Every structure is written in C-alpha cells, then in structure tokens.
N, C-alpha and C positions, 0 to 999 in steps of 0.2 A: 601402427594403427591401433585404435582401441578395439578391444574384443566386443562382440555383440552384447554380452551381458553388461559390460561397462558402459557402452553407448546407451542402452536402455535405462541403466541406473542414472546416468547424467540427465537424460531426457526427463525421467520421472521426477527427479529432484527439482529441476528447473520448472517443470509444469506445476509441481506442488507449491513452489515459491511464488509463481505468478498468480496462482489461484488464491494464495493467502493474502497477496497484495490487493487483489480485487475484493476479497471478502472484507479485509480490514478497511478499505476505502468505503465500502458500502455501509458497514456498521457505523463508522464515524459520521458518515453523511446522515444516517437516520438519527444519530444522537445529538446533532448540532443544536436543536432547541433546548435540550436538557443541559448541554454544556454551557450554552449562552446564559441560561437562567442561573445556573450554579455559579458562574464566574461574574454575573451581573454586567454582561456586556451585551451590546446589540447583536442580533443574529448575523448581520453583515460582517461584523469584525470576527465573529467566530468562524464564518465561512472563509475569511481571509487566512486565519490561522490554519484551518484544515487544508486549504489550497496550497499554502506554503509547505505544509507537511507532505502532501502527495507529490508536489513538484520535487521535493528533496528525494523522495523514494525513487521517482522516475530517473533523476540525474544519477543517483548512485547505481541504478540498474544499468545504465549505460557505461558507467566506469568499471563496474565489476563483471559485466557480461562479456 
C-alpha cells in the first residue's frame, strides 16, 4: 500500500494536471478569434482544430490514467 504522503502527492499531481488541462482549454477557447485571424481561416475551422486538440487530450488522459 502507498503511504499517506505518497497518496497525497499523487492526488496533488493529478489535481494539478487536470487543473492545467482546464486552464489550457479555457485560454485556447478565448484565443480562437485571434488564432483564426492570424491563420486566415474561418472561426468555425479554428474551432474544429481546437476541438480535435481537446479530444486528443481527453483520450490520452484515459490511456494514461
């Protein structure tokens, strides 16, 4: 069995990781209009790119979790 300190360490690291995923998704969502403008693509296509990115993160979370 894991010691109490190790359990809390693992829980803290996982919590930080999930927090960073949420923050990353929020930042990218806010930046979509600027990304679309800089890449000269419609906002809908930029949304698709971001959606694929976030789905990939979710899929790897399941694999590595």
